[in-house]
mmCIF file of the C-alpha atoms, coordinates in Angstrom:
data_MODEL
# 
_entry.id   MODEL 
# 
loop_
_atom_site.group_PDB 
_atom_site.id 
_atom_site.type_symbol 
_atom_site.label_atom_id 
_atom_site.label_alt_id 
_atom_site.label_comp_id 
_atom_site.label_asym_id 
_atom_site.label_entity_id 
_atom_site.label_seq_id 
_atom_site.pdbx_PDB_ins_code 
_atom_site.Cartn_x 
_atom_site.Cartn_y 
_atom_site.Cartn_z 
_atom_site.occupancy 
_atom_site.B_iso_or_equiv 
_atom_site.pdbx_formal_charge 
_atom_site.auth_seq_id 
_atom_site.auth_comp_id 
_atom_site.auth_asym_id 
_atom_site.auth_atom_id 
_atom_site.pdbx_PDB_model_num 
ATOM 1   C CA . UNK A 1 1   ? 60.246 -53.115 -60.968 1.00 0.00 ? 1   UNK A CA 1 
ATOM 2   C CA . UNK A 1 2   ? 58.416 -51.683 -57.951 1.00 0.00 ? 2   UNK A CA 1 
ATOM 3   C CA . UNK A 1 3   ? 57.845 -54.665 -55.649 1.00 0.00 ? 3   UNK A CA 1 
ATOM 4   C CA . UNK A 1 4   ? 54.509 -53.303 -54.410 1.00 0.00 ? 4   UNK A CA 1 
ATOM 5   C CA . UNK A 1 5   ? 53.172 -52.970 -57.959 1.00 0.00 ? 5   UNK A CA 1 
ATOM 6   C CA . UNK A 1 6   ? 54.410 -56.429 -58.919 1.00 0.00 ? 6   UNK A CA 1 
ATOM 7   C CA . UNK A 1 7   ? 52.889 -57.914 -55.767 1.00 0.00 ? 7   UNK A CA 1 
ATOM 8   C CA . UNK A 1 8   ? 49.548 -56.249 -56.499 1.00 0.00 ? 8   UNK A CA 1 
ATOM 9   C CA . UNK A 1 9   ? 49.569 -57.674 -60.016 1.00 0.00 ? 9   UNK A CA 1 
ATOM 10  C CA . UNK A 1 10  ? 50.333 -61.127 -58.614 1.00 0.00 ? 10  UNK A CA 1 
ATOM 11  C CA . UNK A 1 11  ? 47.492 -60.912 -56.123 1.00 0.00 ? 11  UNK A CA 1 
ATOM 12  C CA . UNK A 1 12  ? 45.045 -59.905 -58.846 1.00 0.00 ? 12  UNK A CA 1 
ATOM 13  C CA . UNK A 1 13  ? 46.520 -62.429 -61.303 1.00 0.00 ? 13  UNK A CA 1 
ATOM 14  C CA . UNK A 1 14  ? 46.921 -59.866 -64.074 1.00 0.00 ? 14  UNK A CA 1 
ATOM 15  C CA . UNK A 1 15  ? 49.711 -59.077 -66.512 1.00 0.00 ? 15  UNK A CA 1 
ATOM 16  C CA . UNK A 1 16  ? 48.550 -55.621 -67.656 1.00 0.00 ? 16  UNK A CA 1 
ATOM 17  C CA . UNK A 1 17  ? 49.575 -52.697 -65.463 1.00 0.00 ? 17  UNK A CA 1 
ATOM 18  C CA . UNK A 1 18  ? 47.306 -49.672 -65.315 1.00 0.00 ? 18  UNK A CA 1 
ATOM 19  C CA . UNK A 1 19  ? 48.588 -46.405 -66.749 1.00 0.00 ? 19  UNK A CA 1 
ATOM 20  C CA . UNK A 1 20  ? 49.245 -45.076 -63.249 1.00 0.00 ? 20  UNK A CA 1 
ATOM 21  C CA . UNK A 1 21  ? 51.283 -48.161 -62.340 1.00 0.00 ? 21  UNK A CA 1 
ATOM 22  C CA . UNK A 1 22  ? 53.108 -48.132 -65.680 1.00 0.00 ? 22  UNK A CA 1 
ATOM 23  C CA . UNK A 1 23  ? 54.119 -44.512 -65.219 1.00 0.00 ? 23  UNK A CA 1 
ATOM 24  C CA . UNK A 1 24  ? 55.288 -45.138 -61.675 1.00 0.00 ? 24  UNK A CA 1 
ATOM 25  C CA . UNK A 1 25  ? 57.769 -47.819 -62.748 1.00 0.00 ? 25  UNK A CA 1 
ATOM 26  C CA . UNK A 1 26  ? 58.916 -45.777 -65.749 1.00 0.00 ? 26  UNK A CA 1 
ATOM 27  C CA . UNK A 1 27  ? 59.433 -42.616 -63.713 1.00 0.00 ? 27  UNK A CA 1 
ATOM 28  C CA . UNK A 1 28  ? 61.495 -44.614 -61.200 1.00 0.00 ? 28  UNK A CA 1 
ATOM 29  C CA . UNK A 1 29  ? 63.709 -45.625 -64.135 1.00 0.00 ? 29  UNK A CA 1 
ATOM 30  C CA . UNK A 1 30  ? 64.329 -41.975 -65.019 1.00 0.00 ? 30  UNK A CA 1 
ATOM 31  C CA . UNK A 1 31  ? 62.053 -41.943 -68.063 1.00 0.00 ? 31  UNK A CA 1 
ATOM 32  C CA . UNK A 1 32  ? 60.262 -38.634 -68.630 1.00 0.00 ? 32  UNK A CA 1 
ATOM 33  C CA . UNK A 1 33  ? 56.490 -39.062 -68.251 1.00 0.00 ? 33  UNK A CA 1 
ATOM 34  C CA . UNK A 1 34  ? 53.433 -36.901 -67.645 1.00 0.00 ? 34  UNK A CA 1 
ATOM 35  C CA . UNK A 1 35  ? 52.588 -37.697 -64.029 1.00 0.00 ? 35  UNK A CA 1 
ATOM 36  C CA . UNK A 1 36  ? 49.292 -39.466 -63.391 1.00 0.00 ? 36  UNK A CA 1 
ATOM 37  C CA . UNK A 1 37  ? 47.498 -40.166 -60.121 1.00 0.00 ? 37  UNK A CA 1 
ATOM 38  C CA . UNK A 1 38  ? 44.699 -42.587 -59.326 1.00 0.00 ? 38  UNK A CA 1 
ATOM 39  C CA . UNK A 1 39  ? 41.338 -41.202 -58.216 1.00 0.00 ? 39  UNK A CA 1 
ATOM 40  C CA . UNK A 1 40  ? 38.760 -43.609 -56.815 1.00 0.00 ? 40  UNK A CA 1 
ATOM 41  C CA . UNK A 1 41  ? 35.923 -41.065 -56.742 1.00 0.00 ? 41  UNK A CA 1 
ATOM 42  C CA . UNK A 1 42  ? 34.762 -37.885 -58.459 1.00 0.00 ? 42  UNK A CA 1 
ATOM 43  C CA . UNK A 1 43  ? 35.719 -35.908 -55.352 1.00 0.00 ? 43  UNK A CA 1 
ATOM 44  C CA . UNK A 1 44  ? 39.275 -37.265 -55.444 1.00 0.00 ? 44  UNK A CA 1 
ATOM 45  C CA . UNK A 1 45  ? 39.518 -36.550 -59.168 1.00 0.00 ? 45  UNK A CA 1 
ATOM 46  C CA . UNK A 1 46  ? 38.516 -32.917 -58.611 1.00 0.00 ? 46  UNK A CA 1 
ATOM 47  C CA . UNK A 1 47  ? 41.032 -32.498 -55.782 1.00 0.00 ? 47  UNK A CA 1 
ATOM 48  C CA . UNK A 1 48  ? 43.849 -33.948 -57.906 1.00 0.00 ? 48  UNK A CA 1 
ATOM 49  C CA . UNK A 1 49  ? 42.875 -31.809 -60.892 1.00 0.00 ? 49  UNK A CA 1 
ATOM 50  C CA . UNK A 1 50  ? 43.160 -28.689 -58.727 1.00 0.00 ? 50  UNK A CA 1 
ATOM 51  C CA . UNK A 1 51  ? 46.640 -29.793 -57.632 1.00 0.00 ? 51  UNK A CA 1 
ATOM 52  C CA . UNK A 1 52  ? 47.795 -30.415 -61.206 1.00 0.00 ? 52  UNK A CA 1 
ATOM 53  C CA . UNK A 1 53  ? 46.116 -27.310 -62.583 1.00 0.00 ? 53  UNK A CA 1 
ATOM 54  C CA . UNK A 1 54  ? 43.500 -27.163 -65.331 1.00 0.00 ? 54  UNK A CA 1 
ATOM 55  C CA . UNK A 1 55  ? 43.000 -28.360 -68.013 1.00 0.00 ? 55  UNK A CA 1 
ATOM 56  C CA . UNK A 1 56  ? 43.355 -32.040 -67.160 1.00 0.00 ? 56  UNK A CA 1 
ATOM 57  C CA . UNK A 1 57  ? 42.785 -35.453 -68.724 1.00 0.00 ? 57  UNK A CA 1 
ATOM 58  C CA . UNK A 1 58  ? 40.859 -38.326 -67.142 1.00 0.00 ? 58  UNK A CA 1 
ATOM 59  C CA . UNK A 1 59  ? 41.297 -41.942 -68.257 1.00 0.00 ? 59  UNK A CA 1 
ATOM 60  C CA . UNK A 1 60  ? 39.749 -45.110 -66.884 1.00 0.00 ? 60  UNK A CA 1 
ATOM 61  C CA . UNK A 1 61  ? 42.236 -47.106 -64.807 1.00 0.00 ? 61  UNK A CA 1 
ATOM 62  C CA . UNK A 1 62  ? 41.607 -50.792 -65.387 1.00 0.00 ? 62  UNK A CA 1 
ATOM 63  C CA . UNK A 1 63  ? 43.917 -53.805 -65.774 1.00 0.00 ? 63  UNK A CA 1 
ATOM 64  C CA . UNK A 1 64  ? 41.381 -55.300 -68.186 1.00 0.00 ? 64  UNK A CA 1 
ATOM 65  C CA . UNK A 1 65  ? 41.030 -52.426 -70.670 1.00 0.00 ? 65  UNK A CA 1 
ATOM 66  C CA . UNK A 1 66  ? 43.726 -51.670 -73.237 1.00 0.00 ? 66  UNK A CA 1 
ATOM 67  C CA . UNK A 1 67  ? 41.948 -49.333 -75.681 1.00 0.00 ? 67  UNK A CA 1 
ATOM 68  C CA . UNK A 1 68  ? 40.393 -46.857 -73.273 1.00 0.00 ? 68  UNK A CA 1 
ATOM 69  C CA . UNK A 1 69  ? 39.198 -44.260 -75.776 1.00 0.00 ? 69  UNK A CA 1 
ATOM 70  C CA . UNK A 1 70  ? 37.241 -46.834 -77.800 1.00 0.00 ? 70  UNK A CA 1 
ATOM 71  C CA . UNK A 1 71  ? 34.764 -47.343 -74.962 1.00 0.00 ? 71  UNK A CA 1 
ATOM 72  C CA . UNK A 1 72  ? 34.401 -43.777 -73.739 1.00 0.00 ? 72  UNK A CA 1 
ATOM 73  C CA . UNK A 1 73  ? 37.068 -44.162 -71.086 1.00 0.00 ? 73  UNK A CA 1 
ATOM 74  C CA . UNK A 1 74  ? 38.978 -40.956 -71.868 1.00 0.00 ? 74  UNK A CA 1 
ATOM 75  C CA . UNK A 1 75  ? 38.010 -37.320 -71.369 1.00 0.00 ? 75  UNK A CA 1 
ATOM 76  C CA . UNK A 1 76  ? 40.378 -34.490 -72.353 1.00 0.00 ? 76  UNK A CA 1 
ATOM 77  C CA . UNK A 1 77  ? 40.542 -30.730 -71.963 1.00 0.00 ? 77  UNK A CA 1 
ATOM 78  C CA . UNK A 1 78  ? 38.611 -30.620 -68.680 1.00 0.00 ? 78  UNK A CA 1 
ATOM 79  C CA . UNK A 1 79  ? 38.827 -26.982 -67.682 1.00 0.00 ? 79  UNK A CA 1 
ATOM 80  C CA . UNK A 1 80  ? 37.148 -26.825 -64.262 1.00 0.00 ? 80  UNK A CA 1 
ATOM 81  C CA . UNK A 1 81  ? 35.958 -28.841 -61.280 1.00 0.00 ? 81  UNK A CA 1 
ATOM 82  C CA . UNK A 1 82  ? 32.440 -29.269 -62.627 1.00 0.00 ? 82  UNK A CA 1 
ATOM 83  C CA . UNK A 1 83  ? 33.752 -30.717 -65.895 1.00 0.00 ? 83  UNK A CA 1 
ATOM 84  C CA . UNK A 1 84  ? 36.045 -33.123 -64.017 1.00 0.00 ? 84  UNK A CA 1 
ATOM 85  C CA . UNK A 1 85  ? 33.248 -34.382 -61.762 1.00 0.00 ? 85  UNK A CA 1 
ATOM 86  C CA . UNK A 1 86  ? 30.933 -34.886 -64.729 1.00 0.00 ? 86  UNK A CA 1 
ATOM 87  C CA . UNK A 1 87  ? 33.659 -36.620 -66.744 1.00 0.00 ? 87  UNK A CA 1 
ATOM 88  C CA . UNK A 1 88  ? 34.412 -39.060 -63.918 1.00 0.00 ? 88  UNK A CA 1 
ATOM 89  C CA . UNK A 1 89  ? 30.773 -40.119 -63.729 1.00 0.00 ? 89  UNK A CA 1 
ATOM 90  C CA . UNK A 1 90  ? 30.459 -40.386 -67.521 1.00 0.00 ? 90  UNK A CA 1 
ATOM 91  C CA . UNK A 1 91  ? 33.574 -42.557 -67.752 1.00 0.00 ? 91  UNK A CA 1 
ATOM 92  C CA . UNK A 1 92  ? 32.323 -44.895 -65.035 1.00 0.00 ? 92  UNK A CA 1 
ATOM 93  C CA . UNK A 1 93  ? 28.913 -45.216 -66.685 1.00 0.00 ? 93  UNK A CA 1 
ATOM 94  C CA . UNK A 1 94  ? 30.349 -45.823 -70.174 1.00 0.00 ? 94  UNK A CA 1 
ATOM 95  C CA . UNK A 1 95  ? 32.877 -48.409 -69.049 1.00 0.00 ? 95  UNK A CA 1 
ATOM 96  C CA . UNK A 1 96  ? 30.428 -50.333 -66.877 1.00 0.00 ? 96  UNK A CA 1 
ATOM 97  C CA . UNK A 1 97  ? 28.012 -50.449 -69.799 1.00 0.00 ? 97  UNK A CA 1 
ATOM 98  C CA . UNK A 1 98  ? 30.518 -51.598 -72.429 1.00 0.00 ? 98  UNK A CA 1 
ATOM 99  C CA . UNK A 1 99  ? 32.891 -53.638 -70.244 1.00 0.00 ? 99  UNK A CA 1 
ATOM 100 C CA . UNK A 1 100 ? 30.728 -54.810 -67.320 1.00 0.00 ? 100 UNK A CA 1 
ATOM 101 C CA . UNK A 1 101 ? 33.197 -57.498 -66.249 1.00 0.00 ? 101 UNK A CA 1 
ATOM 102 C CA . UNK A 1 102 ? 36.252 -55.221 -66.229 1.00 0.00 ? 102 UNK A CA 1 
ATOM 103 C CA . UNK A 1 103 ? 37.978 -54.508 -62.939 1.00 0.00 ? 103 UNK A CA 1 
ATOM 104 C CA . UNK A 1 104 ? 37.995 -50.738 -62.445 1.00 0.00 ? 104 UNK A CA 1 
ATOM 105 C CA . UNK A 1 105 ? 40.450 -49.075 -60.040 1.00 0.00 ? 105 UNK A CA 1 
ATOM 106 C CA . UNK A 1 106 ? 39.106 -45.596 -60.750 1.00 0.00 ? 106 UNK A CA 1 
ATOM 107 C CA . UNK A 1 107 ? 40.486 -43.007 -63.158 1.00 0.00 ? 107 UNK A CA 1 
ATOM 108 C CA . UNK A 1 108 ? 43.933 -41.625 -63.771 1.00 0.00 ? 108 UNK A CA 1 
ATOM 109 C CA . UNK A 1 109 ? 44.184 -37.853 -63.526 1.00 0.00 ? 109 UNK A CA 1 
ATOM 110 C CA . UNK A 1 110 ? 46.923 -35.935 -65.297 1.00 0.00 ? 110 UNK A CA 1 
ATOM 111 C CA . UNK A 1 111 ? 47.650 -32.455 -66.533 1.00 0.00 ? 111 UNK A CA 1 
ATOM 112 C CA . UNK A 1 112 ? 46.988 -31.944 -70.227 1.00 0.00 ? 112 UNK A CA 1 
ATOM 113 C CA . UNK A 1 113 ? 50.401 -31.842 -71.880 1.00 0.00 ? 113 UNK A CA 1 
ATOM 114 C CA . UNK A 1 114 ? 51.370 -29.182 -74.384 1.00 0.00 ? 114 UNK A CA 1 
ATOM 115 C CA . UNK A 1 115 ? 51.095 -30.710 -77.897 1.00 0.00 ? 115 UNK A CA 1 
ATOM 116 C CA . UNK A 1 116 ? 54.274 -31.745 -79.659 1.00 0.00 ? 116 UNK A CA 1 
ATOM 117 C CA . UNK A 1 117 ? 55.380 -34.006 -82.498 1.00 0.00 ? 117 UNK A CA 1 
ATOM 118 C CA . UNK A 1 118 ? 53.978 -37.442 -81.641 1.00 0.00 ? 118 UNK A CA 1 
ATOM 119 C CA . UNK A 1 119 ? 56.331 -40.406 -81.674 1.00 0.00 ? 119 UNK A CA 1 
ATOM 120 C CA . UNK A 1 120 ? 56.174 -43.919 -80.237 1.00 0.00 ? 120 UNK A CA 1 
ATOM 121 C CA . UNK A 1 121 ? 58.759 -45.949 -78.347 1.00 0.00 ? 121 UNK A CA 1 
ATOM 122 C CA . UNK A 1 122 ? 57.851 -49.577 -77.777 1.00 0.00 ? 122 UNK A CA 1 
ATOM 123 C CA . UNK A 1 123 ? 59.279 -52.952 -76.837 1.00 0.00 ? 123 UNK A CA 1 
ATOM 124 C CA . UNK A 1 124 ? 58.274 -56.538 -77.561 1.00 0.00 ? 124 UNK A CA 1 
ATOM 125 C CA . UNK A 1 125 ? 60.086 -59.803 -76.966 1.00 0.00 ? 125 UNK A CA 1 
ATOM 126 C CA . UNK A 1 126 ? 61.140 -61.839 -79.951 1.00 0.00 ? 126 UNK A CA 1 
ATOM 127 C CA . UNK A 1 127 ? 61.354 -65.623 -79.461 1.00 0.00 ? 127 UNK A CA 1 
ATOM 128 C CA . UNK A 1 128 ? 64.831 -65.679 -81.001 1.00 0.00 ? 128 UNK A CA 1 
ATOM 129 C CA . UNK A 1 129 ? 66.391 -62.296 -80.226 1.00 0.00 ? 129 UNK A CA 1 
ATOM 130 C CA . UNK A 1 130 ? 64.725 -61.331 -76.947 1.00 0.00 ? 130 UNK A CA 1 
ATOM 131 C CA . UNK A 1 131 ? 63.692 -57.715 -76.229 1.00 0.00 ? 131 UNK A CA 1 
ATOM 132 C CA . UNK A 1 132 ? 63.430 -55.564 -79.363 1.00 0.00 ? 132 UNK A CA 1 
ATOM 133 C CA . UNK A 1 133 ? 62.888 -51.781 -79.256 1.00 0.00 ? 133 UNK A CA 1 
ATOM 134 C CA . UNK A 1 134 ? 60.747 -49.920 -81.786 1.00 0.00 ? 134 UNK A CA 1 
ATOM 135 C CA . UNK A 1 135 ? 60.642 -46.230 -82.721 1.00 0.00 ? 135 UNK A CA 1 
ATOM 136 C CA . UNK A 1 136 ? 58.365 -44.361 -85.109 1.00 0.00 ? 136 UNK A CA 1 
ATOM 137 C CA . UNK A 1 137 ? 55.933 -41.528 -85.564 1.00 0.00 ? 137 UNK A CA 1 
ATOM 138 C CA . UNK A 1 138 ? 53.245 -41.915 -82.920 1.00 0.00 ? 138 UNK A CA 1 
ATOM 139 C CA . UNK A 1 139 ? 49.518 -41.592 -82.411 1.00 0.00 ? 139 UNK A CA 1 
ATOM 140 C CA . UNK A 1 140 ? 47.367 -43.052 -85.179 1.00 0.00 ? 140 UNK A CA 1 
ATOM 141 C CA . UNK A 1 141 ? 50.220 -42.512 -87.658 1.00 0.00 ? 141 UNK A CA 1 
ATOM 142 C CA . UNK A 1 142 ? 52.035 -45.615 -86.429 1.00 0.00 ? 142 UNK A CA 1 
ATOM 143 C CA . UNK A 1 143 ? 49.057 -47.765 -87.438 1.00 0.00 ? 143 UNK A CA 1 
ATOM 144 C CA . UNK A 1 144 ? 48.492 -46.029 -90.764 1.00 0.00 ? 144 UNK A CA 1 
ATOM 145 C CA . UNK A 1 145 ? 52.040 -45.514 -92.002 1.00 0.00 ? 145 UNK A CA 1 
ATOM 146 C CA . UNK A 1 146 ? 53.806 -48.399 -90.236 1.00 0.00 ? 146 UNK A CA 1 
ATOM 147 C CA . UNK A 1 147 ? 56.939 -46.250 -90.484 1.00 0.00 ? 147 UNK A CA 1 
ATOM 148 C CA . UNK A 1 148 ? 59.032 -47.725 -87.686 1.00 0.00 ? 148 UNK A CA 1 
ATOM 149 C CA . UNK A 1 149 ? 62.557 -48.928 -86.974 1.00 0.00 ? 149 UNK A CA 1 
ATOM 150 C CA . UNK A 1 150 ? 63.810 -51.702 -84.689 1.00 0.00 ? 150 UNK A CA 1 
ATOM 151 C CA . UNK A 1 151 ? 66.926 -52.541 -82.671 1.00 0.00 ? 151 UNK A CA 1 
ATOM 152 C CA . UNK A 1 152 ? 67.795 -55.419 -80.342 1.00 0.00 ? 152 UNK A CA 1 
ATOM 153 C CA . UNK A 1 153 ? 68.294 -54.614 -76.646 1.00 0.00 ? 153 UNK A CA 1 
ATOM 154 C CA . UNK A 1 154 ? 70.742 -53.596 -75.238 1.00 0.00 ? 154 UNK A CA 1 
ATOM 155 C CA . UNK A 1 155 ? 71.250 -50.520 -77.395 1.00 0.00 ? 155 UNK A CA 1 
ATOM 156 C CA . UNK A 1 156 ? 74.317 -48.358 -77.753 1.00 0.00 ? 156 UNK A CA 1 
ATOM 157 C CA . UNK A 1 157 ? 74.036 -44.603 -78.308 1.00 0.00 ? 157 UNK A CA 1 
ATOM 158 C CA . UNK A 1 158 ? 74.679 -44.995 -82.023 1.00 0.00 ? 158 UNK A CA 1 
ATOM 159 C CA . UNK A 1 159 ? 71.732 -47.420 -82.243 1.00 0.00 ? 159 UNK A CA 1 
ATOM 160 C CA . UNK A 1 160 ? 69.345 -44.872 -80.742 1.00 0.00 ? 160 UNK A CA 1 
ATOM 161 C CA . UNK A 1 161 ? 70.672 -42.208 -83.103 1.00 0.00 ? 161 UNK A CA 1 
ATOM 162 C CA . UNK A 1 162 ? 70.300 -44.456 -86.153 1.00 0.00 ? 162 UNK A CA 1 
ATOM 163 C CA . UNK A 1 163 ? 66.829 -45.797 -85.391 1.00 0.00 ? 163 UNK A CA 1 
ATOM 164 C CA . UNK A 1 164 ? 65.425 -42.254 -85.175 1.00 0.00 ? 164 UNK A CA 1 
ATOM 165 C CA . UNK A 1 165 ? 66.959 -41.345 -88.515 1.00 0.00 ? 165 UNK A CA 1 
ATOM 166 C CA . UNK A 1 166 ? 65.967 -44.619 -90.168 1.00 0.00 ? 166 UNK A CA 1 
ATOM 167 C CA . UNK A 1 167 ? 62.251 -43.784 -90.351 1.00 0.00 ? 167 UNK A CA 1 
ATOM 168 C CA . UNK A 1 168 ? 60.932 -42.142 -93.510 1.00 0.00 ? 168 UNK A CA 1 
ATOM 169 C CA . UNK A 1 169 ? 59.160 -39.551 -91.384 1.00 0.00 ? 169 UNK A CA 1 
ATOM 170 C CA . UNK A 1 170 ? 62.413 -38.227 -89.890 1.00 0.00 ? 170 UNK A CA 1 
ATOM 171 C CA . UNK A 1 171 ? 62.064 -34.904 -91.764 1.00 0.00 ? 171 UNK A CA 1 
ATOM 172 C CA . UNK A 1 172 ? 59.017 -34.219 -89.547 1.00 0.00 ? 172 UNK A CA 1 
ATOM 173 C CA . UNK A 1 173 ? 61.391 -34.168 -86.575 1.00 0.00 ? 173 UNK A CA 1 
ATOM 174 C CA . UNK A 1 174 ? 63.715 -31.772 -88.395 1.00 0.00 ? 174 UNK A CA 1 
ATOM 175 C CA . UNK A 1 175 ? 60.966 -29.150 -88.522 1.00 0.00 ? 175 UNK A CA 1 
ATOM 176 C CA . UNK A 1 176 ? 58.355 -28.491 -91.181 1.00 0.00 ? 176 UNK A CA 1 
ATOM 177 C CA . UNK A 1 177 ? 56.087 -25.637 -92.316 1.00 0.00 ? 177 UNK A CA 1 
ATOM 178 C CA . UNK A 1 178 ? 57.634 -23.229 -89.872 1.00 0.00 ? 178 UNK A CA 1 
ATOM 179 C CA . UNK A 1 179 ? 57.602 -25.653 -86.964 1.00 0.00 ? 179 UNK A CA 1 
ATOM 180 C CA . UNK A 1 180 ? 60.813 -25.786 -84.914 1.00 0.00 ? 180 UNK A CA 1 
ATOM 181 C CA . UNK A 1 181 ? 62.904 -28.953 -85.078 1.00 0.00 ? 181 UNK A CA 1 
ATOM 182 C CA . UNK A 1 182 ? 62.302 -31.506 -82.355 1.00 0.00 ? 182 UNK A CA 1 
ATOM 183 C CA . UNK A 1 183 ? 64.860 -32.236 -79.657 1.00 0.00 ? 183 UNK A CA 1 
ATOM 184 C CA . UNK A 1 184 ? 66.317 -35.381 -81.209 1.00 0.00 ? 184 UNK A CA 1 
ATOM 185 C CA . UNK A 1 185 ? 68.951 -35.623 -78.480 1.00 0.00 ? 185 UNK A CA 1 
ATOM 186 C CA . UNK A 1 186 ? 66.155 -35.883 -75.887 1.00 0.00 ? 186 UNK A CA 1 
ATOM 187 C CA . UNK A 1 187 ? 64.540 -38.674 -77.911 1.00 0.00 ? 187 UNK A CA 1 
ATOM 188 C CA . UNK A 1 188 ? 67.872 -40.514 -78.110 1.00 0.00 ? 188 UNK A CA 1 
ATOM 189 C CA . UNK A 1 189 ? 68.214 -40.211 -74.335 1.00 0.00 ? 189 UNK A CA 1 
ATOM 190 C CA . UNK A 1 190 ? 64.677 -41.501 -73.791 1.00 0.00 ? 190 UNK A CA 1 
ATOM 191 C CA . UNK A 1 191 ? 65.297 -44.501 -76.051 1.00 0.00 ? 191 UNK A CA 1 
ATOM 192 C CA . UNK A 1 192 ? 68.505 -45.332 -74.181 1.00 0.00 ? 192 UNK A CA 1 
ATOM 193 C CA . UNK A 1 193 ? 66.728 -45.148 -70.817 1.00 0.00 ? 193 UNK A CA 1 
ATOM 194 C CA . UNK A 1 194 ? 63.992 -47.457 -72.081 1.00 0.00 ? 194 UNK A CA 1 
ATOM 195 C CA . UNK A 1 195 ? 66.648 -49.892 -73.331 1.00 0.00 ? 195 UNK A CA 1 
ATOM 196 C CA . UNK A 1 196 ? 68.381 -49.874 -69.944 1.00 0.00 ? 196 UNK A CA 1 
ATOM 197 C CA . UNK A 1 197 ? 65.078 -50.279 -68.115 1.00 0.00 ? 197 UNK A CA 1 
ATOM 198 C CA . UNK A 1 198 ? 64.025 -53.227 -70.277 1.00 0.00 ? 198 UNK A CA 1 
ATOM 199 C CA . UNK A 1 199 ? 67.412 -54.905 -69.918 1.00 0.00 ? 199 UNK A CA 1 
ATOM 200 C CA . UNK A 1 200 ? 67.253 -54.673 -66.119 1.00 0.00 ? 200 UNK A CA 1 
ATOM 201 C CA . UNK A 1 201 ? 63.577 -55.690 -65.856 1.00 0.00 ? 201 UNK A CA 1 
ATOM 202 C CA . UNK A 1 202 ? 63.032 -59.165 -67.337 1.00 0.00 ? 202 UNK A CA 1 
ATOM 203 C CA . UNK A 1 203 ? 59.499 -59.258 -65.872 1.00 0.00 ? 203 UNK A CA 1 
ATOM 204 C CA . UNK A 1 204 ? 58.330 -56.993 -68.706 1.00 0.00 ? 204 UNK A CA 1 
ATOM 205 C CA . UNK A 1 205 ? 56.914 -58.630 -71.825 1.00 0.00 ? 205 UNK A CA 1 
ATOM 206 C CA . UNK A 1 206 ? 55.693 -55.543 -73.718 1.00 0.00 ? 206 UNK A CA 1 
ATOM 207 C CA . UNK A 1 207 ? 55.986 -51.793 -73.322 1.00 0.00 ? 207 UNK A CA 1 
ATOM 208 C CA . UNK A 1 208 ? 54.417 -48.904 -75.230 1.00 0.00 ? 208 UNK A CA 1 
ATOM 209 C CA . UNK A 1 209 ? 54.989 -45.184 -74.829 1.00 0.00 ? 209 UNK A CA 1 
ATOM 210 C CA . UNK A 1 210 ? 52.456 -43.698 -77.233 1.00 0.00 ? 210 UNK A CA 1 
ATOM 211 C CA . UNK A 1 211 ? 52.362 -40.898 -77.762 1.00 0.00 ? 211 UNK A CA 1 
ATOM 212 C CA . UNK A 1 212 ? 55.626 -39.365 -76.706 1.00 0.00 ? 212 UNK A CA 1 
ATOM 213 C CA . UNK A 1 213 ? 55.493 -35.616 -77.326 1.00 0.00 ? 213 UNK A CA 1 
ATOM 214 C CA . UNK A 1 214 ? 58.749 -34.329 -78.795 1.00 0.00 ? 214 UNK A CA 1 
ATOM 215 C CA . UNK A 1 215 ? 59.340 -30.627 -78.211 1.00 0.00 ? 215 UNK A CA 1 
ATOM 216 C CA . UNK A 1 216 ? 61.983 -28.175 -79.367 1.00 0.00 ? 216 UNK A CA 1 
ATOM 217 C CA . UNK A 1 217 ? 63.452 -28.789 -75.913 1.00 0.00 ? 217 UNK A CA 1 
ATOM 218 C CA . UNK A 1 218 ? 62.799 -32.147 -74.284 1.00 0.00 ? 218 UNK A CA 1 
ATOM 219 C CA . UNK A 1 219 ? 60.376 -35.011 -74.793 1.00 0.00 ? 219 UNK A CA 1 
ATOM 220 C CA . UNK A 1 220 ? 57.770 -36.599 -72.525 1.00 0.00 ? 220 UNK A CA 1 
ATOM 221 C CA . UNK A 1 221 ? 55.656 -39.766 -72.602 1.00 0.00 ? 221 UNK A CA 1 
ATOM 222 C CA . UNK A 1 222 ? 51.971 -38.848 -72.364 1.00 0.00 ? 222 UNK A CA 1 
ATOM 223 C CA . UNK A 1 223 ? 50.562 -42.385 -72.233 1.00 0.00 ? 223 UNK A CA 1 
ATOM 224 C CA . UNK A 1 224 ? 52.213 -45.634 -71.165 1.00 0.00 ? 224 UNK A CA 1 
ATOM 225 C CA . UNK A 1 225 ? 51.382 -49.330 -71.160 1.00 0.00 ? 225 UNK A CA 1 
ATOM 226 C CA . UNK A 1 226 ? 53.382 -52.106 -69.527 1.00 0.00 ? 226 UNK A CA 1 
ATOM 227 C CA . UNK A 1 227 ? 52.583 -55.805 -69.879 1.00 0.00 ? 227 UNK A CA 1 
ATOM 228 C CA . UNK A 1 228 ? 54.218 -58.357 -67.581 1.00 0.00 ? 228 UNK A CA 1 
ATOM 229 C CA . UNK A 1 229 ? 55.415 -61.839 -68.420 1.00 0.00 ? 229 UNK A CA 1 
ATOM 230 C CA . UNK A 1 230 ? 52.896 -64.452 -67.196 1.00 0.00 ? 230 UNK A CA 1 
ATOM 231 C CA . UNK A 1 231 ? 55.670 -66.118 -65.172 1.00 0.00 ? 231 UNK A CA 1 
ATOM 232 C CA . UNK A 1 232 ? 56.219 -62.860 -63.280 1.00 0.00 ? 232 UNK A CA 1 
ATOM 233 C CA . UNK A 1 233 ? 52.803 -63.040 -61.609 1.00 0.00 ? 233 UNK A CA 1 
ATOM 234 C CA . UNK A 1 234 ? 52.858 -66.711 -60.627 1.00 0.00 ? 234 UNK A CA 1 
# 
């Protein structure tokens, strides 16, 4: 865990890391993520968007807001500087209206990732077994289908292989309707890195990578959420 990020969370007495912070700690652990940077103004957001290259995605960065899209805190497909500047202002206005007490750091800016098959990799702590990893089809499908598999941390390679193949939706990853098969080996590697990260970082209570885009070559986490143990911020 990045000491600076943990110290900031302690100072603000919060357990939820922002997406930018979550991605920083995950990237340091070797987990493939879509890079995100924090912009504290519309001008900064435009400058970062130009560095990443259009189109970009803007999301509100707040330790008090979990479901960003539900309150107008996400804008996608922003194709130019004017759109980015407008989106920043619209996000700020929407969030302040619907969550007036929320602490707002700014917005996260990231390049818009190429679409892929959406999967989820998550972790929660069980009172009896400790950290438990979850895998399933991602996006809204995880809520609708509840087609997921679980393994107790630490995982071995065979566990990662099995939990991917245990879900009923596995044929989607094998390729369908002319779509190429997903890089299952990359997903196995990602799951193993998450397992190792969780095992070495007891400060983490929950973790969600949703969605992870699986491609014919590689896989990358588009969104990330990390929740700390309350004891970690005392």
